[in-house]
Structure formats: structure tokens, C-alpha cells
C-alpha positions as a printed Julia matrix, in Angstrom:
282×3 Matrix{Float64}:
 -171.95   -85.5   -46.04
 -171.21   -85.07  -42.35
 -174.1    -87.22  -41.44
 -172.48   -90.1   -43.29
 -169.17   -89.42  -41.72
 -170.88   -89.34  -38.36
 -172.62   -92.58  -38.94
 -169.53   -94.53  -40.41
 -166.98   -93.06  -37.93
 -169.36   -92.66  -35.03
 -168.53   -89.99  -32.47
 -164.73   -89.85  -33.41
 -165.51   -88.26  -36.81
 -166.87   -85.15  -34.78
 -163.5    -84.26  -33.97
 -163.07   -83.76  -37.81
 -165.07   -80.69  -37.89
 -162.86   -77.64  -37.79
 -163.79   -74.18  -36.36
 -165.78   -75.5   -33.27
 -164.42   -75.1   -30.0
 -166.38   -77.37  -27.66
 -164.78   -76.95  -24.04
 -163.95   -74.01  -22.2
 -165.09   -71.77  -25.05
 -164.66   -67.95  -24.53
 -168.11   -66.52  -25.0
 -167.92   -63.35  -27.01
 -171.11   -63.53  -29.13
 -173.72   -65.04  -26.86
 -174.76   -68.37  -25.63
 -177.08   -70.57  -27.79
 -176.98   -73.62  -25.28
 -175.13   -75.08  -22.31
 -174.63   -78.87  -22.28
 -173.33   -79.93  -18.8
 -171.42   -76.77  -18.42
 -169.88   -76.68  -21.87
 -171.06   -73.82  -24.19
 -172.35   -73.6   -27.81
 -172.29   -70.14  -29.06
 -174.54   -68.41  -31.8
 -171.64   -68.16  -33.92
 -170.97   -71.97  -34.1
 -174.73   -72.48  -34.93
 -174.54   -69.86  -37.72
 -171.15   -71.35  -39.0
 -172.64   -74.88  -39.57
 -175.87   -73.58  -40.86
 -174.4    -70.82  -43.15
 -174.3    -72.89  -46.45
 -177.87   -74.26  -46.02
 -179.08   -70.76  -45.25
 -177.53   -69.58  -48.53
 -179.42   -72.28  -50.33
 -182.65   -71.3   -48.73
 -182.3    -67.57  -49.88
 -182.24   -68.94  -53.4
 -185.6    -70.41  -52.79
 -187.51   -68.47  -50.28
 -188.26   -64.81  -49.46
 -189.96   -62.72  -46.81
 -191.58   -64.52  -43.67
 -191.27   -68.08  -45.33
 -187.44   -67.5   -45.51
 -187.23   -66.3   -41.93
 -189.26   -69.38  -40.76
 -187.05   -71.7   -42.7
 -183.79   -70.27  -41.29
 -185.14   -70.59  -37.91
 -186.05   -74.31  -38.49
 -182.47   -74.88  -39.92
 -180.75   -73.09  -37.04
 -182.96   -75.17  -34.4
 -181.88   -78.29  -36.32
 -178.21   -77.42  -36.17
 -178.29   -76.55  -32.52
 -180.05   -79.89  -31.69
 -177.2    -81.74  -33.8
 -174.67   -79.72  -31.92
 -176.12   -80.64  -28.58
 -175.92   -84.28  -29.66
 -172.31   -83.71  -30.71
 -171.27   -82.27  -27.53
 -172.91   -85.01  -25.47
 -171.1    -87.65  -27.51
 -167.69   -85.87  -26.97
 -168.38   -85.68  -23.25
 -169.3    -89.29  -23.12
 -166.12   -90.16  -25.01
 -164.05   -88.11  -22.73
 -165.86   -89.37  -19.63
 -165.29   -93.1   -20.57
 -161.74   -92.26  -21.71
 -162.18   -94.17  -24.95
 -158.99   -94.12  -26.98
 -159.04   -94.82  -30.69
 -155.99   -94.66  -33.05
 -155.85   -91.87  -35.63
 -155.52   -94.47  -38.5
 -159.12   -95.87  -37.8
 -160.48   -92.4   -38.57
 -158.34   -92.07  -41.62
 -159.51   -95.5   -42.86
 -163.13   -94.6   -42.69
 -162.45   -90.99  -44.21
 -160.54   -92.79  -47.15
 -163.49   -95.17  -47.79
 -165.77   -92.28  -47.85
 -163.63   -90.52  -50.53
 -163.23   -93.75  -52.51
 -167.04   -94.53  -52.57
 -168.29   -91.03  -53.23
 -165.4    -88.99  -54.87
 -163.64   -91.64  -57.01
 -160.71   -91.44  -54.71
 -160.25   -87.59  -55.23
 -159.39   -86.25  -51.71
 -159.35   -82.78  -52.8
 -162.91   -83.19  -54.29
 -163.92   -84.35  -50.9
 -162.43   -81.38  -49.07
 -164.02   -78.9   -51.63
 -167.31   -80.52  -51.27
 -167.18   -80.26  -47.39
 -166.11   -76.43  -47.64
 -168.75   -75.71  -50.37
 -171.46   -77.42  -48.31
 -170.45   -75.55  -45.14
 -170.63   -78.99  -43.31
 -174.28   -79.2   -44.39
 -176.39   -82.25  -43.28
 -177.98   -82.19  -46.75
 -178.08   -85.62  -48.22
 -176.86   -86.21  -51.87
 -179.09   -87.59  -54.27
 -178.49   -89.64  -57.44
 -179.29   -86.93  -59.94
 -176.63   -84.21  -59.31
 -174.49   -81.65  -60.91
 -171.23   -80.31  -59.63
 -171.78   -76.72  -59.67
 -169.76   -73.31  -59.52
 -171.71   -70.0   -59.3
 -171.18   -66.35  -59.6
 -173.8    -63.86  -57.96
 -174.02   -60.23  -58.61
 -176.25   -58.07  -56.71
 -177.75   -54.64  -58.01
 -178.51   -52.02  -55.82
 -182.33   -51.16  -55.99
 -181.77   -47.7   -54.61
 -179.57   -46.73  -57.35
 -181.34   -46.01  -60.55
 -178.68   -47.5   -63.11
 -177.39   -50.21  -60.92
 -179.48   -53.01  -62.61
 -178.14   -51.89  -66.11
 -174.79   -51.77  -64.82
 -174.61   -55.04  -63.02
 -176.32   -56.85  -65.92
 -173.71   -55.46  -68.24
 -171.03   -56.72  -65.93
 -172.54   -60.2   -65.74
 -172.63   -60.27  -69.47
 -168.84   -59.28  -69.55
 -168.09   -62.07  -66.99
 -169.85   -64.64  -68.94
 -168.2    -63.61  -72.24
 -164.75   -64.18  -70.28
 -165.73   -67.67  -69.02
 -166.94   -68.94  -72.43
 -163.73   -67.67  -74.17
 -161.26   -69.52  -72.04
 -161.42   -67.52  -68.66
 -161.31   -69.79  -65.73
 -164.52   -69.46  -63.78
 -163.26   -70.2   -60.55
 -160.87   -67.23  -60.66
 -163.67   -65.14  -62.0
 -165.82   -66.21  -59.14
 -163.17   -65.07  -56.74
 -162.93   -61.78  -58.29
 -166.45   -60.8   -58.95
 -169.0    -62.91  -57.05
 -170.82   -61.53  -54.11
 -172.04   -64.85  -52.95
 -170.54   -66.37  -49.69
 -168.74   -69.14  -51.67
 -166.62   -66.5   -53.74
 -163.53   -67.18  -51.75
 -163.8    -71.09  -52.8
 -163.97   -70.18  -56.5
 -167.87   -70.21  -56.27
 -167.87   -73.7   -55.44
 -171.25   -75.23  -54.43
 -169.84   -78.93  -54.71
 -172.57   -81.58  -55.79
 -176.16   -80.19  -55.64
 -179.5    -82.09  -56.29
 -182.56   -80.66  -57.74
 -183.91   -79.42  -54.63
 -180.86   -77.22  -53.42
 -181.64   -74.25  -55.55
 -184.68   -72.31  -56.43
 -186.76   -73.17  -59.6
 -185.01   -71.0   -62.06
 -181.54   -71.81  -61.08
 -182.35   -75.49  -60.89
 -183.73   -75.61  -64.47
 -180.6    -73.83  -65.98
 -178.1    -75.95  -63.71
 -179.69   -79.27  -64.96
 -179.74   -78.34  -68.54
 -175.93   -77.6   -68.76
 -173.42   -80.28  -69.82
 -170.11   -80.69  -68.33
 -167.95   -77.74  -68.89
 -170.69   -75.35  -70.03
 -171.67   -71.91  -68.67
 -175.27   -70.7   -68.29
 -176.85   -67.62  -69.76
 -177.16   -64.83  -67.31
 -180.08   -65.46  -65.16
 -182.04   -62.49  -63.24
 -183.86   -63.19  -59.92
 -185.05   -60.09  -58.51
 -182.26   -57.6   -58.1
 -179.55   -60.54  -58.5
 -177.8    -61.94  -61.6
 -176.25   -65.32  -61.66
 -173.9    -67.38  -63.75
 -173.67   -71.25  -63.36
 -170.77   -73.35  -64.44
 -171.25   -77.29  -64.61
 -167.95   -78.89  -63.59
 -169.34   -82.5   -63.79
 -172.75   -84.11  -63.78
 -174.28   -87.38  -62.6
 -177.31   -88.96  -64.27
 -179.53   -91.44  -62.55
 -179.08   -94.87  -63.48
 -181.3    -98.08  -63.47
 -179.33  -100.93  -61.74
 -180.4   -104.56  -61.48
 -181.67  -105.74  -58.13
 -178.83  -108.41  -57.84
 -176.21  -105.63  -58.55
 -177.64  -103.52  -55.36
 -178.64  -106.32  -53.18
 -175.2   -106.06  -51.07
 -175.91  -102.28  -50.77
 -179.45  -102.68  -49.62
 -178.45  -105.06  -46.87
 -175.7   -102.69  -45.74
 -178.23   -99.65  -45.97
 -180.66  -101.56  -43.75
 -177.89  -102.35  -41.24
 -176.83   -98.83  -41.18
 -180.58   -97.83  -40.51
 -180.54  -100.1   -37.45
 -177.06   -98.69  -36.32
 -178.75   -95.14  -36.43
 -181.73   -96.32  -34.44
 -179.42   -97.81  -31.83
 -177.3    -94.49  -31.79
 -180.5    -92.39  -31.55
 -181.49   -94.52  -28.5
 -178.07   -94.09  -26.99
 -178.37   -90.15  -27.41
 -181.78   -90.05  -26.0
 -180.33   -91.76  -22.85
 -177.46   -89.35  -22.65
 -180.08   -86.52  -22.98
 -182.08   -87.81  -20.21
 -179.06   -87.68  -17.84
 -177.67   -84.18  -18.95
 -178.23   -80.8   -17.98
 -179.21   -79.07  -21.24
 -180.3    -75.19  -21.16
 -181.23   -73.44  -24.54
 -181.38   -69.87  -24.6
């Protein structure tokens, strides 16, 4: 979603990302990179990568998981370097853009992607952790409760499973799933009511994907055990893929092709900024 914002609002949209301090950062957690004197810290990389790493933990384990997390953090770091270069160029050239221009672009995204629901847009950004994952046609809007048992405690699995069954019973008898997630879930999205936003069939591991995409809107999944963890899924909404006549999508195809050309031009511009910049990665 942020990638789409960046494409449509250009470098100005980068200012919309909260929680990232670009200039004169006080380094308290280690330097990930220096871009022309401005610091990117490890915590900034981890903050942006956090939600994608949560998704990776649902799909991979062991060394494969470690390798995937390294790839993700490297990609995020490269993206943050690009953003820093763009902001520096923006300040250097003293560009001025009225706030209403940014707001118009955001409103267009909300209208096109969220049916005009700004709160849904905000929740999805939060749940995705500013992820660069691209939405696909076949999606479910998902909430999740995760309970982790302790493998070192003999009856922990039994107790945790019993708790999961009790929570599911509450959810299927009128309990608000978001409130239950805030109360019980051990997942990183608990404070947002377990909100994962719109996910596609490649976001979760095979077992969770199978359960998620068999749910109808408003349904709660059975308790799903994966290793020492127990999962409950709730389908808030669902988008099914549809076949559209070519004439109906011709304008969108042309817009997409134009967007690709703009992205190529942007990349050439970024490559030029990188060539002139001092960048040190730690």
C-alpha cells in the first residue's frame, strides 16, 4: 500500500509515514546506514519490517526463516535509503507542495481501494506495518488471535488449547472478536484487535491460508494448531476474483502501463541520486 502511495504522491508521500525520524536522529540503538550524513537506525528498519516478519514467521522456520528475515530487512533498508535520498533532494531543491495535493492523492487511494472508508485505510496501514506487499485480487479481510503454549511446561499445550476453545465459544456466541484479540492474543497485532487487514493467499502459511479462504464473511475458524501455537481467524470481509471484459479494463491497463513508465523514470532518477550520494551501510 505504501508503494502505491509513493508512486502516486511521489516523494511527498514519504512524509506521511509516522514514527520515522530522518534528520538529526539521536542514535540510541545502532546505525544501520548513513546517507549523506543522515542516520537510519536499526529500530527504524525493524519498525518498517515488523509486520512482514510476522507473516514470515507463519510460513517459515529455522535457517530458512532467518534467511528470509535478512532478505526482508535488507530490502527495507534499501527502500529507506531511497526515501532518505528523495527527502534530501526535496529539501535541497526547496520544493513546496500544498498539503491539499497530498490529501487529494490519499483520498483517491481511499476511494479506489477502500470504498471511501478512511478508517479502513488507516487500519490496513497499521495492520500491514507499512508493508510493501502488493494486494491481489483474491483477498480476505482478516483478524487473528494467537495463543502460544510453553513447550517446557508439561500441561501448557492442554491449557492453551482449552483457552482457545473458550475464546472461540465466546466469539461464536456474540463476543466481539477484536475485543477478544486485544484481551487474549499474543500476536503483535493484538493492540489493533488482531487486525491483519486485507491479506492474499501468499501472506500466511498453508494451514492458515486454507482456513482463512474457506471462511465466509463474519465466520470464525476452528482452532488451528501449528507447532506450539493455536490460532483463531475471523473473516471481516472477502473479495472474490472476477472476470472483466477487456473493454471494461482498457483504461486501467493504459493507466498501469503509464504507471510502469513513471516507475522506470523514478528508478533512473534514484540511481542518479545514489551515484552522487555518500552511503555507508553497517
